[in-house]
Backbone and ligand atoms as CSV (ligand in chain L), in Angstrom:
chain,resi,resn,atom,element,x,y,z
A,1,UNK,N,N,-23.820,7.320,2.071
A,1,UNK,CA,C,-24.580,6.193,1.514
A,1,UNK,C,C,-23.812,4.885,1.786
A,2,UNK,N,N,-24.506,3.917,2.379
A,2,UNK,CA,C,-23.819,2.685,2.780
A,2,UNK,C,C,-23.413,1.815,1.597
A,3,UNK,N,N,-23.875,2.173,0.395
A,3,UNK,CA,C,-23.494,1.369,-0.770
A,3,UNK,C,C,-22.213,1.851,-1.445
A,4,UNK,N,N,-21.660,2.921,-0.926
A,4,UNK,CA,C,-20.423,3.417,-1.523
A,4,UNK,C,C,-19.274,2.437,-1.313
A,5,UNK,N,N,-18.426,2.334,-2.310
A,5,UNK,CA,C,-17.235,1.482,-2.179
A,5,UNK,C,C,-16.175,2.266,-1.369
A,6,UNK,N,N,-15.217,1.512,-0.766
A,6,UNK,CA,C,-14.099,2.179,-0.100
A,6,UNK,C,C,-13.395,3.150,-1.056
A,7,UNK,N,N,-13.340,2.800,-2.333
A,7,UNK,CA,C,-12.731,3.668,-3.345
A,7,UNK,C,C,-13.429,5.023,-3.402
A,8,UNK,N,N,-14.750,5.008,-3.351
A,8,UNK,CA,C,-15.497,6.274,-3.363
A,8,UNK,C,C,-15.303,7.024,-2.050
A,9,UNK,N,N,-15.332,6.276,-0.940
A,9,UNK,CA,C,-15.221,6.917,0.371
A,9,UNK,C,C,-13.885,7.608,0.582
A,10,UNK,N,N,-12.842,7.051,-0.014
A,10,UNK,CA,C,-11.527,7.653,0.172
A,10,UNK,C,C,-11.328,8.880,-0.717
A,11,UNK,N,N,-12.243,9.063,-1.680
A,11,UNK,CA,C,-12.150,10.244,-2.552
A,11,UNK,C,C,-11.643,9.919,-3.951
A,12,UNK,N,N,-11.924,8.668,-4.372
A,12,UNK,CA,C,-11.596,8.217,-5.717
A,12,UNK,C,C,-10.121,8.469,-6.077
A,13,UNK,N,N,-9.872,8.701,-7.345
A,13,UNK,CA,C,-8.474,8.804,-7.815
A,13,UNK,C,C,-7.684,9.834,-7.030
A,14,UNK,N,N,-8.297,11.005,-6.808
A,14,UNK,CA,C,-7.599,12.077,-6.106
A,14,UNK,C,C,-7.209,11.661,-4.680
A,15,UNK,N,N,-8.147,11.040,-3.966
A,15,UNK,CA,C,-7.864,10.608,-2.592
A,15,UNK,C,C,-6.772,9.549,-2.554
A,16,UNK,N,N,-6.808,8.620,-3.495
A,16,UNK,CA,C,-5.792,7.559,-3.525
A,16,UNK,C,C,-4.428,8.141,-3.858
A,17,UNK,N,N,-4.378,9.069,-4.811
A,17,UNK,CA,C,-3.087,9.682,-5.155
A,17,UNK,C,C,-2.481,10.436,-3.971
A,18,UNK,N,N,-3.316,11.128,-3.218
A,18,UNK,CA,C,-2.833,11.844,-2.038
A,18,UNK,C,C,-2.239,10.867,-1.014
A,19,UNK,N,N,-2.976,9.789,-0.788
A,19,UNK,CA,C,-2.530,8.784,0.185
A,19,UNK,C,C,-1.209,8.175,-0.272
A,20,UNK,N,N,-1.135,7.786,-1.530
A,20,UNK,CA,C,0.064,7.126,-2.070
A,20,UNK,C,C,1.265,8.058,-2.018
A,21,UNK,N,N,1.047,9.338,-2.324
A,21,UNK,CA,C,2.138,10.307,-2.262
A,21,UNK,C,C,2.694,10.423,-0.844
A,22,UNK,N,N,1.812,10.580,0.144
A,22,UNK,CA,C,2.361,10.709,1.500
A,22,UNK,C,C,2.918,9.386,1.993
A,23,UNK,N,N,2.350,8.272,1.559
A,23,UNK,CA,C,2.897,6.964,1.960
A,23,UNK,C,C,4.337,6.791,1.479
A,24,UNK,N,N,4.602,7.044,0.196
A,24,UNK,CA,C,5.962,6.828,-0.301
A,24,UNK,C,C,6.950,7.876,0.199
A,25,UNK,N,N,6.462,9.059,0.577
A,25,UNK,CA,C,7.342,10.036,1.225
A,25,UNK,C,C,7.831,9.451,2.538
A,26,UNK,N,N,6.963,8.753,3.275
A,26,UNK,CA,C,7.369,8.123,4.536
A,26,UNK,C,C,8.267,6.921,4.280
A,27,UNK,N,N,7.924,6.119,3.271
A,27,UNK,CA,C,8.744,4.936,2.936
A,27,UNK,C,C,10.172,5.381,2.592
A,28,UNK,N,N,10.288,6.456,1.836
A,28,UNK,CA,C,11.629,6.862,1.408
A,28,UNK,C,C,12.486,7.355,2.566
A,29,UNK,N,N,11.853,7.712,3.678
A,29,UNK,CA,C,12.610,8.145,4.866
A,29,UNK,C,C,12.786,7.020,5.874
A,30,UNK,N,N,12.206,5.849,5.587
A,30,UNK,CA,C,12.296,4.730,6.544
A,30,UNK,C,C,13.592,3.952,6.281
A,31,UNK,N,N,14.471,3.893,7.294
A,31,UNK,CA,C,15.767,3.247,7.073
A,31,UNK,C,C,15.690,1.745,6.785
A,32,UNK,N,N,14.616,1.079,7.202
A,32,UNK,CA,C,14.484,-0.365,6.938
A,32,UNK,C,C,13.849,-0.599,5.564
A,33,UNK,N,N,12.847,0.183,5.217
A,33,UNK,CA,C,12.137,-0.027,3.949
A,33,UNK,C,C,12.866,0.550,2.737
A,34,UNK,N,N,13.420,1.739,2.906
A,34,UNK,CA,C,13.925,2.449,1.713
A,34,UNK,C,C,14.997,1.691,0.932
A,35,UNK,N,N,15.874,0.904,1.580
A,35,UNK,CA,C,16.887,0.190,0.775
A,35,UNK,C,C,16.281,-0.808,-0.233
A,36,UNK,N,N,15.052,-1.250,0.012
A,36,UNK,CA,C,14.433,-2.218,-0.909
A,36,UNK,C,C,13.899,-1.522,-2.177
A,37,UNK,N,N,13.648,-0.228,-2.077
A,37,UNK,CA,C,12.949,0.476,-3.158
A,37,UNK,C,C,13.919,1.227,-4.064
A,38,UNK,N,N,13.484,1.452,-5.329
A,38,UNK,CA,C,14.326,2.306,-6.195
A,38,UNK,C,C,14.371,3.723,-5.646
A,39,UNK,N,N,15.386,4.463,-6.057
A,39,UNK,CA,C,15.523,5.826,-5.562
A,39,UNK,C,C,14.372,6.690,-6.062
A,40,UNK,N,N,14.048,6.518,-7.329
A,40,UNK,CA,C,12.942,7.277,-7.919
A,40,UNK,C,C,11.653,6.454,-7.777
A,41,UNK,N,N,10.752,6.948,-6.958
A,41,UNK,CA,C,9.539,6.183,-6.640
A,41,UNK,C,C,8.346,6.545,-7.530
A,42,UNK,N,N,8.595,7.264,-8.609
A,42,UNK,CA,C,7.487,7.700,-9.465
A,42,UNK,C,C,6.682,6.523,-10.027
A,43,UNK,N,N,7.394,5.562,-10.607
A,43,UNK,CA,C,6.723,4.410,-11.221
A,43,UNK,C,C,6.056,3.534,-10.156
A,44,UNK,N,N,6.761,3.350,-9.037
A,44,UNK,CA,C,6.213,2.556,-7.940
A,44,UNK,C,C,4.902,3.189,-7.448
A,45,UNK,N,N,4.898,4.496,-7.266
A,45,UNK,CA,C,3.703,5.182,-6.766
A,45,UNK,C,C,2.576,5.087,-7.802
A,46,UNK,N,N,2.921,5.173,-9.065
A,46,UNK,CA,C,1.919,5.050,-10.118
A,46,UNK,C,C,1.240,3.661,-10.071
A,47,UNK,N,N,2.063,2.619,-9.978
A,47,UNK,CA,C,1.525,1.253,-9.927
A,47,UNK,C,C,0.664,1.055,-8.678
A,48,UNK,N,N,1.127,1.607,-7.553
A,48,UNK,CA,C,0.367,1.457,-6.301
A,48,UNK,C,C,-0.976,2.192,-6.414
A,49,UNK,N,N,-0.989,3.339,-7.079
A,49,UNK,CA,C,-2.255,4.055,-7.257
A,49,UNK,C,C,-3.238,3.206,-8.067
A,50,UNK,N,N,-2.747,2.595,-9.141
A,50,UNK,CA,C,-3.629,1.745,-9.956
A,50,UNK,C,C,-4.082,0.523,-9.155
A,51,UNK,N,N,-3.121,-0.051,-8.390
A,51,UNK,CA,C,-3.488,-1.251,-7.634
A,51,UNK,C,C,-4.531,-0.927,-6.557
A,52,UNK,N,N,-4.280,0.103,-5.761
A,52,UNK,CA,C,-5.221,0.435,-4.665
A,52,UNK,C,C,-6.599,0.797,-5.217
A,53,UNK,N,N,-6.619,1.397,-6.402
A,53,UNK,CA,C,-7.914,1.714,-7.025
A,53,UNK,C,C,-8.763,0.450,-7.163
A,54,UNK,N,N,-8.176,-0.605,-7.703
A,54,UNK,CA,C,-8.981,-1.814,-7.863
A,54,UNK,C,C,-9.158,-2.578,-6.563
A,55,UNK,N,N,-8.144,-2.537,-5.691
A,55,UNK,CA,C,-8.209,-3.221,-4.383
A,55,UNK,C,C,-9.367,-2.667,-3.550
A,56,UNK,N,N,-9.673,-1.379,-3.722
A,56,UNK,CA,C,-10.709,-0.729,-2.925
A,56,UNK,C,C,-12.051,-0.632,-3.644
A,57,UNK,N,N,-12.172,-1.351,-4.736
A,57,UNK,CA,C,-13.479,-1.438,-5.396
A,57,UNK,C,C,-13.691,-0.478,-6.549
A,58,UNK,N,N,-12.649,0.194,-6.989
A,58,UNK,CA,C,-12.746,1.047,-8.166
A,58,UNK,C,C,-12.473,0.254,-9.435
A,59,UNK,N,N,-12.320,0.929,-10.550
A,59,UNK,CA,C,-12.069,0.235,-11.830
A,59,UNK,C,C,-10.744,-0.538,-11.805
A,60,UNK,N,N,-10.664,-1.639,-12.542
A,60,UNK,CA,C,-9.503,-2.550,-12.497
A,60,UNK,C,C,-8.304,-2.019,-13.267
A,61,UNK,N,N,-7.827,-0.860,-12.883
A,61,UNK,CA,C,-6.790,-0.165,-13.642
A,61,UNK,C,C,-5.451,-0.894,-13.657
A,62,UNK,N,N,-5.081,-1.485,-12.529
A,62,UNK,CA,C,-3.776,-2.185,-12.480
A,62,UNK,C,C,-3.779,-3.360,-13.464
A,63,UNK,N,N,-4.817,-4.174,-13.384
A,63,UNK,CA,C,-4.907,-5.361,-14.237
A,63,UNK,C,C,-4.952,-4.979,-15.709
A,64,UNK,N,N,-5.667,-3.916,-16.047
A,64,UNK,CA,C,-5.736,-3.466,-17.439
A,64,UNK,C,C,-4.348,-3.160,-17.994
A,65,UNK,N,N,-3.486,-2.582,-17.156
A,65,UNK,CA,C,-2.182,-2.165,-17.671
A,65,UNK,C,C,-1.080,-3.193,-17.441
A,66,UNK,N,N,-1.147,-3.927,-16.319
A,66,UNK,CA,C,-0.018,-4.783,-15.952
A,66,UNK,C,C,-0.384,-6.259,-15.800
A,67,UNK,N,N,-1.644,-6.596,-16.010
A,67,UNK,CA,C,-2.045,-7.998,-15.854
A,67,UNK,C,C,-2.384,-8.332,-14.401
A,68,UNK,N,N,-2.596,-9.622,-14.160
A,68,UNK,CA,C,-2.978,-10.076,-12.827
A,68,UNK,C,C,-1.953,-9.600,-11.802
A,69,UNK,N,N,-2.403,-9.049,-10.660
A,69,UNK,CA,C,-1.433,-8.488,-9.712
A,69,UNK,C,C,-0.398,-9.506,-9.191
A,70,UNK,N,N,-0.806,-10.719,-8.876
A,70,UNK,CA,C,0.140,-11.738,-8.344
A,70,UNK,C,C,1.131,-11.086,-7.390
A,71,UNK,N,N,0.624,-10.394,-6.390
A,71,UNK,CA,C,1.500,-9.531,-5.589
A,71,UNK,C,C,2.598,-10.309,-4.866
A,72,UNK,N,N,2.268,-11.496,-4.380
A,72,UNK,CA,C,3.313,-12.241,-3.650
A,72,UNK,C,C,4.477,-12.570,-4.598
A,73,UNK,N,N,4.134,-13.013,-5.796
A,73,UNK,CA,C,5.164,-13.339,-6.786
A,73,UNK,C,C,5.965,-12.107,-7.161
A,74,UNK,N,N,5.295,-10.968,-7.325
A,74,UNK,CA,C,6.014,-9.746,-7.732
A,74,UNK,C,C,6.923,-9.221,-6.618
A,75,UNK,N,N,6.660,-9.646,-5.398
A,75,UNK,CA,C,7.503,-9.213,-4.279
A,75,UNK,C,C,8.642,-10.188,-3.976
A,76,UNK,N,N,8.677,-11.341,-4.646
A,76,UNK,CA,C,9.686,-12.354,-4.370
A,76,UNK,C,C,11.137,-11.877,-4.571
A,77,UNK,N,N,11.403,-10.970,-5.532
A,77,UNK,CA,C,12.787,-10.515,-5.660
A,77,UNK,C,C,13.299,-9.758,-4.445
A,78,UNK,N,N,12.408,-9.358,-3.545
A,78,UNK,CA,C,12.810,-8.551,-2.380
A,78,UNK,C,C,12.666,-9.380,-1.117
A,79,UNK,N,N,13.728,-9.437,-0.279
A,79,UNK,CA,C,13.613,-10.191,0.970
A,79,UNK,C,C,12.757,-9.417,1.982
A,80,UNK,N,N,11.530,-9.860,2.185
A,80,UNK,CA,C,10.583,-9.151,3.058
A,80,UNK,C,C,10.328,-9.955,4.324
A,81,UNK,N,N,10.639,-9.347,5.460
A,81,UNK,CA,C,10.421,-9.995,6.762
A,81,UNK,C,C,9.176,-9.382,7.428
A,82,UNK,N,N,8.813,-9.963,8.577
A,82,UNK,CA,C,7.682,-9.393,9.327
A,82,UNK,C,C,7.982,-7.961,9.771
A,83,UNK,N,N,9.260,-7.645,9.954
A,83,UNK,CA,C,9.615,-6.260,10.323
A,83,UNK,C,C,9.265,-5.297,9.180
A,84,UNK,N,N,9.534,-5.704,7.950
A,84,UNK,CA,C,9.151,-4.864,6.808
A,84,UNK,C,C,7.632,-4.687,6.767
A,85,UNK,N,N,6.902,-5.758,6.982
A,85,UNK,CA,C,5.429,-5.671,6.936
A,85,UNK,C,C,4.922,-4.680,7.979
A,86,UNK,N,N,5.490,-4.789,9.214
A,86,UNK,CA,C,5.080,-3.861,10.278
A,86,UNK,C,C,5.349,-2.408,9.899
A,87,UNK,N,N,6.530,-2.187,9.351
A,87,UNK,CA,C,6.900,-0.796,9.024
A,87,UNK,C,C,6.114,-0.286,7.837
A,88,UNK,N,N,5.830,-1.147,6.866
A,88,UNK,CA,C,4.980,-0.780,5.730
A,88,UNK,C,C,3.625,-0.311,6.253
A,89,UNK,N,N,3.064,-1.098,7.166
A,89,UNK,CA,C,1.743,-0.769,7.722
A,89,UNK,C,C,1.796,0.501,8.556
A,90,UNK,N,N,2.906,0.712,9.253
A,90,UNK,CA,C,3.036,1.911,10.068
A,90,UNK,C,C,3.096,3.157,9.169
A,91,UNK,N,N,3.829,3.078,8.062
A,91,UNK,CA,C,3.862,4.217,7.110
A,91,UNK,C,C,2.456,4.463,6.563
A,92,UNK,N,N,1.746,3.388,6.241
A,92,UNK,CA,C,0.404,3.540,5.680
A,92,UNK,C,C,-0.551,4.149,6.717
A,93,UNK,N,N,-0.421,3.718,7.962
A,93,UNK,CA,C,-1.288,4.273,9.008
A,93,UNK,C,C,-1.011,5.759,9.210
A,94,UNK,N,N,0.246,6.139,9.219
A,94,UNK,CA,C,0.581,7.559,9.382
A,94,UNK,C,C,0.126,8.383,8.187
A,95,UNK,N,N,0.238,7.818,6.989
A,95,UNK,CA,C,-0.247,8.518,5.791
A,95,UNK,C,C,-1.758,8.738,5.867
A,96,UNK,N,N,-2.476,7.719,6.341
A,96,UNK,CA,C,-3.945,7.834,6.468
A,96,UNK,C,C,-4.322,8.856,7.532
A,97,UNK,N,N,-3.609,8.832,8.644
A,97,UNK,CA,C,-3.908,9.774,9.719
A,97,UNK,C,C,-3.679,11.209,9.245
A,98,UNK,N,N,-2.603,11.414,8.482
A,98,UNK,CA,C,-2.326,12.726,7.931
A,98,UNK,C,C,-3.425,13.225,6.999
A,99,UNK,N,N,-4.102,12.282,6.368
A,99,UNK,CA,C,-5.178,12.641,5.431
A,99,UNK,C,C,-6.520,12.788,6.144
A,100,UNK,N,N,-6.546,12.530,7.445
A,100,UNK,CA,C,-7.767,12.647,8.255
A,100,UNK,C,C,-8.926,11.836,7.680
A,101,UNK,N,N,-8.643,10.571,7.371
A,101,UNK,CA,C,-9.712,9.700,6.920
A,101,UNK,C,C,-10.641,9.420,8.092
A,102,UNK,N,N,-11.873,9.221,7.793
A,102,UNK,CA,C,-12.863,8.862,8.792
A,102,UNK,C,C,-12.391,7.561,9.483
A,103,UNK,N,N,-12.530,7.497,10.821
A,103,UNK,CA,C,-11.855,6.429,11.563
A,103,UNK,C,C,-12.332,5.012,11.192
A,104,UNK,N,N,-13.621,4.858,10.886
A,104,UNK,CA,C,-14.099,3.535,10.461
A,104,UNK,C,C,-13.461,3.101,9.159
A,105,UNK,N,N,-13.365,4.065,8.235
A,105,UNK,CA,C,-12.762,3.774,6.937
A,105,UNK,C,C,-11.292,3.405,7.130
A,106,UNK,N,N,-10.590,4.179,7.953
A,106,UNK,CA,C,-9.166,3.920,8.196
A,106,UNK,C,C,-8.960,2.522,8.784
A,107,UNK,N,N,-9.779,2.152,9.783
A,107,UNK,CA,C,-9.647,0.828,10.395
A,107,UNK,C,C,-9.912,-0.271,9.379
A,108,UNK,N,N,-10.940,-0.075,8.557
A,108,UNK,CA,C,-11.269,-1.073,7.549
A,108,UNK,C,C,-10.119,-1.248,6.538
A,109,UNK,N,N,-9.594,-0.127,6.054
A,109,UNK,CA,C,-8.523,-0.198,5.060
A,109,UNK,C,C,-7.285,-0.851,5.665
A,110,UNK,N,N,-6.945,-0.464,6.887
A,110,UNK,CA,C,-5.745,-1.023,7.505
A,110,UNK,C,C,-5.891,-2.524,7.769
A,111,UNK,N,N,-7.080,-2.956,8.134
A,111,UNK,CA,C,-7.237,-4.401,8.400
A,111,UNK,C,C,-7.090,-5.196,7.101
A,112,UNK,N,N,-7.588,-4.658,5.996
A,112,UNK,CA,C,-7.403,-5.348,4.713
A,112,UNK,C,C,-5.943,-5.327,4.277
A,113,UNK,N,N,-5.281,-4.188,4.454
A,113,UNK,CA,C,-3.884,-4.082,4.027
A,113,UNK,C,C,-2.976,-4.932,4.896
A,114,UNK,N,N,-3.377,-5.106,6.168
A,114,UNK,CA,C,-2.579,-5.918,7.073
A,114,UNK,C,C,-2.476,-7.355,6.570
A,115,UNK,N,N,-3.602,-7.899,6.120
A,115,UNK,CA,C,-3.584,-9.259,5.578
A,115,UNK,C,C,-2.645,-9.352,4.384
A,116,UNK,N,N,-2.759,-8.389,3.480
A,116,UNK,CA,C,-1.917,-8.404,2.279
A,116,UNK,C,C,-0.449,-8.235,2.655
A,117,UNK,N,N,-0.156,-7.325,3.587
A,117,UNK,CA,C,1.250,-7.075,3.936
A,117,UNK,C,C,1.907,-8.344,4.500
A,118,UNK,N,N,1.216,-9.027,5.408
A,118,UNK,CA,C,1.840,-10.238,5.991
A,118,UNK,C,C,1.908,-11.369,4.988
A,119,UNK,N,N,1.047,-11.337,4.001
A,119,UNK,CA,C,1.100,-12.316,2.907
A,119,UNK,C,C,2.375,-12.130,2.054
A,120,UNK,N,N,2.948,-10.933,2.069
A,120,UNK,CA,C,4.150,-10.648,1.274
A,120,UNK,C,C,5.433,-11.135,1.958
A,121,UNK,N,N,5.323,-11.490,3.243
A,121,UNK,CA,C,6.525,-11.911,3.975
A,121,UNK,C,C,7.036,-13.199,3.365
A,122,UNK,N,N,8.317,-13.162,2.927
A,122,UNK,CA,C,8.890,-14.317,2.225
A,122,UNK,C,C,10.262,-14.697,2.787
A,123,UNK,N,N,10.683,-14.032,3.879
A,123,UNK,CA,C,12.023,-14.225,4.431
A,123,UNK,C,C,11.924,-14.191,5.946
A,124,UNK,N,N,12.626,-15.126,6.601
A,124,UNK,CA,C,12.619,-15.118,8.045
A,124,UNK,C,C,13.523,-14.019,8.578
A,125,UNK,N,N,13.084,-13.417,9.662
A,125,UNK,CA,C,13.878,-12.379,10.294
A,125,UNK,C,C,15.160,-12.983,10.855
A,126,UNK,N,N,16.299,-12.355,10.633
A,126,UNK,CA,C,17.516,-12.906,11.188
A,126,UNK,C,C,17.620,-12.464,12.656
A,127,UNK,N,N,18.260,-13.312,13.470
A,127,UNK,CA,C,18.248,-13.052,14.913
A,127,UNK,C,C,19.285,-12.055,15.350
A,128,UNK,N,N,20.166,-11.648,14.419
A,128,UNK,CA,C,21.228,-10.751,14.874
A,128,UNK,C,C,21.066,-9.328,14.388
L,1,HEM,C1,C,6.057,-3.124,-5.514
L,1,HEM,C2,C,8.063,-3.646,-1.164
L,1,HEM,C3,C,3.734,-4.602,0.747
L,1,HEM,C4,C,1.699,-3.427,-3.466
L,1,HEM,C5,C,6.954,-3.214,-4.499
L,1,HEM,C6,C,8.393,-3.082,-4.675
L,1,HEM,C7,C,8.953,-3.215,-3.460
L,1,HEM,C8,C,7.887,-3.440,-2.512
L,1,HEM,C9,C,10.437,-3.155,-3.114
L,1,HEM,C10,C,9.091,-2.806,-6.004
L,1,HEM,C11,C,9.148,-1.311,-6.240
L,1,HEM,C12,C,9.616,-1.012,-7.646
L,1,HEM,O1,O,10.567,-1.630,-8.122
L,1,HEM,O2,O,8.997,-0.145,-8.262
L,1,HEM,C13,C,7.076,-3.983,-0.262
L,1,HEM,C14,C,7.297,-4.294,1.115
L,1,HEM,C15,C,6.097,-4.595,1.668
L,1,HEM,C16,C,5.089,-4.445,0.593
L,1,HEM,C17,C,8.639,-4.271,1.857
L,1,HEM,C18,C,5.854,-5.008,3.097
L,1,HEM,C19,C,5.063,-5.997,3.426
L,1,HEM,C20,C,2.798,-4.334,-0.234
L,1,HEM,C21,C,1.360,-4.350,-0.027
L,1,HEM,C22,C,0.799,-4.025,-1.211
L,1,HEM,C23,C,1.866,-3.794,-2.149
L,1,HEM,C24,C,0.669,-4.671,1.303
L,1,HEM,C25,C,-0.647,-3.905,-1.586
L,1,HEM,C26,C,-1.490,-3.239,-0.874
L,1,HEM,C27,C,2.691,-3.285,-4.385
L,1,HEM,C28,C,2.463,-3.033,-5.806
L,1,HEM,C29,C,3.724,-2.968,-6.407
L,1,HEM,C30,C,4.687,-3.150,-5.337
L,1,HEM,C31,C,1.102,-2.914,-6.498
L,1,HEM,C32,C,4.033,-2.774,-7.892
L,1,HEM,C33,C,4.134,-4.150,-8.525
L,1,HEM,C34,C,4.584,-4.066,-9.960
L,1,HEM,O3,O,3.734,-3.909,-10.837
L,1,HEM,O4,O,5.782,-4.185,-10.216
L,1,HEM,N1,N,6.694,-3.444,-3.178
L,1,HEM,N2,N,5.749,-4.075,-0.556
L,1,HEM,N3,N,3.060,-3.978,-1.526
L,1,HEM,N4,N,4.032,-3.339,-4.146
L,1,HEM,FE1,FE,4.894,-3.714,-2.373
């Protein structure tokens, strides 16, 4: 049905949790990304599940629990370069591919996440 939200197409809460779990498994093994994250990613994965739910057109679970996302502000404590954004997106793409999402859905999700990821960049890449 063409009126379904991306949230429904991905498989609602269950589909998002699966994606988030495989995404953070990849993040934790990424030598560039992992130093920015806490060792225990349970809370991070929980927040991302709530955020992606509302980002993809599901109920506003993140806002209900944590307030306005203000994602750029919440990422300011972490020095994020374009390299981090690329690697974040690469982990997300591999997580989606592992889940065998329908290719149109995957392209749509990645194009939206790409805008958000580059919006988080707050630090210039050092040349050395
Ligand atoms: C939190 C890194 C992009 C959504 C975080 C945290 C880090 C981080 C280090 C804190 C983890 C914690 O303390 O629990 C990055 C990096 C990115 C990136 C390096 C590369 C561009 C994104 C994108 C989204 C996103 C594109 C949205 C689709 C979130 C959310 C949180 C979070 C919802 C939890 C915020 C909170 O309530 O504290 N991110 N992030 N991030 N990130 Fe990202």
